[in-house]
Backbone as JSON, one array per atom type, in Angstrom:
{
  "sequence": "XXXXXXXXXXXXXXXXXXXXXXXXXXXXXXXXXXXXXXXXXXXXXXXXXXXXXXXXXXXXXXXXXXXXXXXXXXXXXXXXXXXXXXXXXXXXXXXXXXXXXXXXXXXXXXXXXXXXXXXXXXXXXXXXXXXXXXXXXXXXXXXXXXXXXXXXXXXXXXXXXXXXXX",
  "N": [[100.39, 70.24, 88.9], [100.12, 73.66, 88.91], [99.5, 76.45, 86.75], [100.39, 79.69, 87.35], [99.6, 83.12, 87.4], [100.82, 86.31, 88.09], [100.4, 89.69, 88.93], [102.61, 92.46, 88.96], [103.38, 95.52, 90.46], [104.58, 98.89, 90.88], [105.2, 102.14, 92.21], [107.03, 103.53, 93.62], [110.3, 104.15, 93.47], [110.4, 102.35, 91.18], [111.91, 100.8, 89.26], [113.92, 99.61, 90.8], [112.4, 98.18, 92.79], [110.71, 96.52, 91.27], [112.56, 94.88, 89.93], [113.83, 93.72, 92.18], [111.66, 92.38, 93.35], [111.1, 90.53, 91.32], [113.45, 88.98, 91.32], [113.23, 87.86, 93.89], [110.84, 86.42, 93.53], [111.67, 84.61, 91.56], [113.53, 83.14, 93.04], [111.84, 81.88, 94.83], [109.9, 80.53, 93.24], [111.06, 79.53, 90.94], [111.68, 79.26, 87.4], [110.47, 82.03, 85.56], [107.93, 83.36, 83.48], [107.88, 86.28, 81.71], [106.17, 89.31, 81.08], [106.37, 92.31, 79.07], [107.34, 95.43, 80.61], [105.17, 97.94, 81.65], [104.29, 101.39, 81.78], [102.05, 103.45, 83.57], [99.66, 105.99, 84.4], [98.9, 106.77, 87.83], [96.1, 105.14, 89.3], [93.05, 106.04, 90.7], [94.07, 107.77, 92.61], [96.16, 110.66, 93.26], [99.36, 110.32, 92.29], [102.77, 109.21, 91.72], [103.68, 107.78, 88.52], [102.9, 104.37, 87.75], [104.71, 101.29, 87.33], [104.16, 98.31, 85.66], [103.79, 94.78, 85.26], [103.33, 91.33, 84.24], [103.93, 88.16, 85.63], [104.45, 84.72, 85.03], [104.32, 81.36, 86.27], [104.94, 77.89, 87.1], [103.63, 75.81, 89.66], [103.56, 73.59, 92.46], [102.46, 74.32, 94.79], [99.75, 75.17, 96.98], [97.16, 77.63, 96.51], [96.86, 79.45, 98.68], [99.28, 79.22, 99.99], [101.01, 80.24, 98.09], [100.04, 82.88, 98.0], [100.76, 83.73, 100.57], [103.57, 83.62, 100.41], [103.98, 85.59, 98.45], [103.08, 87.85, 99.82], [105.02, 87.99, 101.8], [107.25, 88.52, 100.2], [106.5, 91.09, 99.29], [106.56, 92.45, 101.78], [109.28, 92.16, 102.41], [110.28, 93.88, 100.59], [109.88, 96.42, 101.47], [107.15, 97.13, 101.62], [104.53, 99.15, 102.62], [101.63, 98.89, 104.38], [98.45, 100.27, 104.1], [95.18, 101.58, 104.91], [94.12, 102.51, 102.62], [92.98, 101.58, 99.5], [93.92, 102.47, 97.08], [97.01, 103.63, 96.69], [100.41, 104.84, 97.07], [103.05, 102.56, 96.28], [105.73, 100.4, 97.08], [106.01, 97.79, 96.18], [103.63, 95.75, 94.71], [102.01, 92.77, 94.65], [99.87, 90.63, 93.07], [97.88, 87.77, 92.82], [96.65, 86.75, 89.8], [95.63, 84.61, 88.29], [95.11, 81.14, 88.88], [95.61, 78.39, 87.46], [92.56, 77.29, 86.16], [91.01, 78.05, 88.24], [88.22, 79.27, 90.07], [87.51, 81.45, 92.56], [86.32, 83.09, 95.42], [86.7, 84.72, 98.32], [87.17, 86.12, 101.61], [89.84, 86.75, 101.45], [90.98, 86.24, 98.91], [90.43, 86.73, 95.42], [89.89, 85.02, 92.6], [89.48, 84.37, 89.22], [91.28, 87.43, 89.29], [89.5, 90.47, 89.52], [90.53, 92.77, 88.37], [91.68, 92.07, 85.97], [89.82, 92.31, 83.89], [89.26, 94.99, 84.05], [91.43, 96.8, 83.91], [93.85, 98.11, 81.71], [96.59, 97.91, 82.25], [96.84, 95.51, 83.5], [95.55, 93.59, 81.89], [96.8, 93.8, 79.27], [99.63, 92.99, 79.66], [99.12, 90.39, 80.58], [97.77, 89.24, 78.4], [99.86, 89.33, 76.64], [101.68, 87.35, 77.52], [100.09, 85.13, 77.86], [98.31, 84.54, 75.64], [96.52, 82.66, 74.52], [95.28, 81.46, 76.62], [92.27, 80.88, 78.39], [89.91, 82.99, 79.97], [88.57, 82.02, 83.04], [85.9, 82.55, 83.62], [84.6, 84.17, 81.63], [85.29, 82.75, 79.35], [86.63, 83.64, 77.13], [89.68, 84.13, 75.29], [92.72, 85.66, 76.5], [93.94, 87.21, 74.57], [91.75, 87.78, 72.9], [90.16, 89.2, 74.72], [91.83, 91.43, 75.14], [91.92, 92.51, 72.54], [89.29, 93.39, 72.27], [89.08, 95.23, 74.29], [88.31, 98.39, 75.72], [90.39, 100.8, 75.04], [90.75, 103.52, 75.07], [90.63, 105.23, 77.34], [92.64, 104.49, 79.02], [95.73, 104.94, 79.07], [98.88, 103.52, 78.35], [102.39, 102.76, 78.28], [105.43, 101.3, 77.03], [108.07, 100.56, 79.33], [111.48, 101.66, 79.65], [113.52, 100.13, 80.7], [114.95, 96.87, 81.22], [113.35, 93.7, 81.88], [114.84, 91.55, 82.47], [116.27, 88.73, 84.13], [118.81, 87.4, 86.35], [120.44, 84.3, 85.55]],
  "CA": [[101.14, 71.49, 88.81], [99.25, 74.76, 88.48], [100.1, 77.63, 86.13], [99.99, 80.84, 88.14], [99.97, 84.42, 86.84], [100.86, 87.32, 89.15], [100.71, 91.05, 88.49], [103.55, 93.22, 89.78], [103.3, 96.96, 90.24], [105.33, 99.74, 91.8], [105.39, 103.54, 91.82], [108.08, 104.09, 94.47], [111.55, 103.57, 92.97], [109.87, 101.14, 90.56], [112.9, 99.93, 88.62], [114.56, 98.84, 91.86], [111.5, 97.24, 93.47], [110.25, 95.51, 90.31], [113.65, 93.91, 89.75], [114.01, 93.0, 93.43], [110.53, 91.47, 93.49], [111.26, 89.44, 90.36], [114.51, 88.1, 91.83], [112.65, 87.11, 95.01], [109.88, 85.44, 92.98], [112.43, 83.56, 90.89], [114.11, 82.3, 94.08], [110.76, 81.1, 95.45], [109.06, 79.76, 92.33], [111.8, 79.02, 89.79], [111.61, 79.99, 86.14], [109.34, 82.93, 85.38], [107.59, 83.9, 82.16], [107.69, 87.7, 82.01], [105.69, 90.25, 80.07], [107.05, 93.6, 79.05], [106.96, 96.32, 81.71], [104.42, 99.08, 81.14], [104.1, 102.52, 82.68], [100.72, 104.06, 83.51], [99.36, 106.96, 85.44], [98.27, 106.19, 89.02], [94.64, 105.01, 89.19], [92.32, 106.18, 91.95], [94.68, 108.76, 93.5], [97.25, 111.41, 92.64], [100.65, 109.77, 92.69], [103.7, 108.97, 90.62], [103.28, 106.73, 87.59], [103.18, 102.98, 88.11], [105.28, 100.35, 86.38], [103.41, 97.07, 85.84], [104.01, 93.63, 84.38], [102.77, 90.07, 84.72], [104.84, 87.01, 85.64], [103.81, 83.41, 85.12], [105.17, 80.25, 86.71], [104.26, 76.65, 87.48], [103.88, 75.52, 91.07], [102.8, 72.54, 93.15], [101.93, 74.89, 96.02], [98.35, 75.6, 97.02], [97.03, 79.06, 96.25], [97.08, 80.26, 99.89], [100.72, 79.21, 100.26], [101.6, 81.21, 97.15], [99.64, 84.22, 98.47], [101.57, 84.06, 101.75], [104.93, 83.9, 99.93], [103.96, 86.88, 97.76], [102.98, 88.89, 100.85], [106.35, 88.07, 102.42], [108.1, 89.23, 99.24], [106.12, 92.5, 99.39], [107.08, 92.97, 103.05], [110.74, 92.23, 102.31], [110.58, 94.98, 99.68], [109.48, 97.68, 102.12], [105.74, 97.46, 101.39], [103.81, 99.74, 103.74], [100.2, 98.63, 104.19], [97.55, 101.29, 104.62], [93.77, 101.26, 104.68], [93.76, 103.01, 101.29], [93.16, 100.61, 98.42], [94.72, 103.15, 96.06], [98.06, 104.34, 97.4], [101.76, 104.6, 96.58], [103.51, 101.23, 96.67], [107.05, 99.93, 96.64], [105.78, 96.57, 95.41], [102.31, 95.17, 94.85], [101.96, 91.47, 93.98], [98.52, 90.08, 93.14], [97.61, 86.58, 92.02], [95.6, 86.97, 88.82], [95.08, 83.32, 87.9], [95.69, 79.89, 89.38], [94.96, 77.53, 86.48], [91.2, 77.77, 85.83], [90.3, 78.18, 89.51], [87.35, 80.41, 90.37], [87.48, 81.51, 94.01], [86.12, 84.41, 96.01], [86.48, 84.71, 99.76], [87.62, 87.38, 102.22], [91.26, 86.98, 101.21], [91.39, 86.12, 97.51], [89.46, 86.67, 94.32], [90.55, 84.43, 91.45], [90.42, 85.3, 88.63], [91.22, 88.78, 89.86], [88.6, 91.29, 88.7], [91.3, 93.79, 87.67], [92.02, 91.6, 84.62], [88.84, 92.84, 82.95], [89.06, 96.42, 84.28], [92.59, 97.67, 83.73], [94.77, 97.8, 80.62], [97.92, 97.57, 82.77], [96.82, 94.1, 83.91], [95.15, 92.75, 80.76], [97.78, 93.75, 78.18], [100.76, 92.09, 79.92], [98.63, 89.01, 80.67], [97.53, 88.81, 77.02], [101.17, 89.21, 76.0], [102.35, 86.08, 77.86], [99.11, 84.03, 77.9], [97.28, 84.97, 74.69], [95.54, 81.62, 74.21], [94.63, 81.0, 77.85], [90.91, 81.4, 78.49], [89.41, 83.5, 81.25], [87.73, 80.94, 83.54], [84.48, 82.91, 83.72], [84.06, 84.62, 80.33], [85.59, 81.77, 78.31], [87.39, 84.27, 76.06], [91.13, 84.15, 75.5], [93.21, 86.99, 76.9], [94.15, 87.96, 73.33], [90.43, 88.29, 72.5], [89.75, 90.22, 75.67], [92.61, 92.64, 74.87], [91.48, 93.05, 71.26], [87.99, 94.04, 72.45], [89.14, 96.12, 75.44], [88.21, 99.82, 75.42], [91.72, 101.31, 75.4], [90.86, 104.98, 74.9], [90.75, 105.97, 78.6], [93.71, 103.93, 79.85], [96.99, 105.01, 78.33], [100.07, 102.88, 78.92], [103.49, 102.75, 77.34], [106.51, 100.42, 77.5], [109.18, 101.12, 80.09], [112.73, 101.59, 78.9], [114.48, 99.21, 81.29], [114.71, 95.45, 80.94], [112.83, 92.85, 82.94], [115.65, 90.33, 82.48], [116.72, 88.25, 85.44], [120.02, 86.57, 86.28], [120.14, 82.85, 85.45]],
  "C": [[100.21, 72.55, 88.23], [100.08, 75.83, 87.77], [99.5, 78.84, 86.84], [100.45, 82.1, 87.42], [99.81, 85.46, 87.94], [101.16, 88.67, 88.52], [101.68, 91.68, 89.49], [103.39, 94.69, 89.43], [104.08, 97.72, 91.28], [105.31, 101.17, 91.28], [106.33, 104.27, 92.77], [109.38, 103.39, 94.06], [111.25, 102.28, 92.2], [110.91, 100.24, 89.9], [113.57, 99.04, 89.66], [113.61, 97.77, 92.42], [110.92, 96.18, 92.52], [111.33, 94.44, 90.15], [113.88, 93.09, 91.02], [112.89, 91.98, 93.63], [110.64, 90.29, 92.54], [112.35, 88.46, 90.8], [113.97, 87.25, 92.97], [111.66, 86.06, 94.52], [110.61, 84.29, 92.3], [113.05, 82.61, 91.92], [113.06, 81.39, 94.7], [110.07, 80.12, 94.5], [109.79, 79.19, 91.12], [111.62, 79.89, 88.57], [110.32, 80.81, 86.03], [109.18, 83.27, 83.9], [107.23, 85.35, 82.41], [107.14, 88.46, 80.81], [106.65, 91.43, 80.0], [106.58, 94.39, 80.28], [106.32, 97.55, 81.1], [104.28, 100.14, 82.22], [102.7, 103.09, 82.46], [100.62, 105.13, 84.59], [98.73, 106.23, 86.63], [96.75, 106.2, 88.83], [94.03, 105.17, 90.58], [92.9, 107.19, 92.93], [95.75, 109.51, 92.71], [98.57, 110.86, 93.17], [101.54, 109.63, 91.48], [103.19, 107.84, 89.75], [103.69, 105.36, 88.12], [103.89, 102.27, 86.97], [104.64, 99.0, 86.7], [103.86, 96.02, 84.84], [103.31, 92.43, 84.98], [103.85, 89.01, 84.6], [104.02, 85.73, 85.75], [104.81, 82.37, 85.57], [104.31, 79.04, 87.03], [104.62, 76.31, 88.92], [103.0, 74.37, 91.55], [102.16, 73.08, 94.42], [100.46, 75.23, 95.88], [98.3, 77.12, 96.92], [97.31, 79.92, 97.49], [98.55, 80.28, 100.29], [101.43, 80.21, 99.34], [101.28, 82.63, 97.6], [100.49, 84.65, 99.66], [103.02, 84.39, 101.35], [104.98, 85.27, 99.26], [103.86, 88.03, 98.76], [104.32, 89.08, 101.56], [107.32, 88.82, 101.5], [107.79, 90.73, 99.26], [106.72, 93.12, 100.65], [108.59, 93.13, 103.02], [111.2, 93.34, 101.38], [109.92, 96.27, 100.16], [108.03, 98.09, 101.87], [105.12, 97.98, 102.69], [102.32, 99.56, 103.49], [99.38, 99.72, 104.86], [96.11, 100.83, 104.38], [93.3, 101.73, 103.31], [94.02, 101.94, 100.25], [94.05, 101.18, 97.34], [95.73, 104.02, 96.77], [99.39, 104.05, 96.73], [102.24, 103.25, 97.12], [104.93, 101.0, 96.2], [106.88, 98.71, 95.75], [104.4, 96.02, 95.75], [102.28, 93.9, 94.01], [100.57, 90.88, 94.17], [98.4, 88.85, 92.25], [96.44, 86.9, 91.1], [94.85, 85.68, 88.52], [95.83, 82.19, 88.58], [94.99, 78.8, 88.58], [93.59, 78.11, 86.14], [90.36, 77.93, 87.09], [89.43, 79.43, 89.54], [87.13, 80.37, 91.87], [87.21, 82.94, 94.45], [85.81, 84.19, 97.49], [87.01, 86.03, 100.32], [89.06, 87.73, 101.88], [91.65, 87.03, 99.74], [90.18, 86.16, 96.58], [90.22, 86.22, 93.08], [89.47, 83.98, 90.48], [90.22, 86.7, 89.2], [90.42, 89.7, 88.94], [89.34, 92.39, 87.93], [91.68, 93.38, 86.25], [91.1, 92.25, 83.59], [88.66, 94.35, 83.04], [90.21, 97.3, 83.83], [93.51, 97.19, 82.62], [96.12, 97.33, 81.14], [97.99, 96.16, 83.34], [96.56, 93.22, 82.68], [96.2, 92.67, 79.67], [98.97, 92.84, 78.51], [100.33, 90.63, 80.05], [98.39, 88.45, 79.27], [98.84, 88.59, 76.27], [101.8, 87.84, 76.27], [101.4, 84.88, 77.92], [97.98, 84.29, 76.91], [96.19, 83.93, 74.44], [94.85, 81.04, 75.44], [93.25, 81.65, 77.93], [90.59, 81.86, 79.9], [88.42, 82.47, 81.79], [86.25, 81.27, 83.69], [83.91, 83.3, 82.36], [84.27, 83.6, 79.22], [86.36, 82.35, 77.13], [88.88, 84.18, 76.36], [91.54, 85.57, 75.9], [93.55, 87.84, 75.68], [92.83, 88.55, 72.84], [89.97, 89.41, 73.42], [90.51, 91.53, 75.42], [92.16, 93.31, 73.58], [90.2, 93.86, 71.42], [87.96, 95.05, 73.61], [89.06, 97.58, 74.99], [89.48, 100.51, 75.94], [91.79, 102.83, 75.47], [91.07, 105.75, 76.21], [91.89, 105.49, 79.49], [95.0, 103.86, 79.05], [98.09, 104.26, 79.09], [101.14, 102.83, 77.84], [104.6, 101.89, 77.92], [107.55, 101.19, 78.3], [110.48, 100.88, 79.33], [113.75, 100.62, 79.51], [114.03, 97.77, 81.09], [114.13, 94.73, 82.16], [113.66, 91.58, 83.07], [116.16, 90.03, 83.89], [118.03, 87.48, 85.3], [119.63, 85.09, 86.21], [120.49, 82.12, 86.71]]
}
């Protein structure tokens, strides 16, 4: 059984799409460990603010099966795919970690490089997996967050709950 961590983000009707995506993930993967939801300015383009969090779960599925399910969840939540890496999104789901797997191919990069680059990924991951070690750096996510340069990446907690129905 692998422990998987997935980042969720949205800047189009984010409260609706974050909650919908979490319900869909819970139906597919079972119990979820959820971070707080954080709001940040759009990165790489002018757009509405994003809402971001990280969810963790255990799964017997292979990583590519999980990736396919997450893409289906995005599609079912009105995700429009463009050639722009930085664009408005109803729902963006990215696998951050799959146990201690290190993988890079045309489809997946695990651990996802955004963990070390963006506060909106690292903080929620450190919140729910503080003692887990990054498979390349060997540092815990709590250590990585403590040493992260936070001055250029402002984020703040969202006011709505990430709670899911039982």
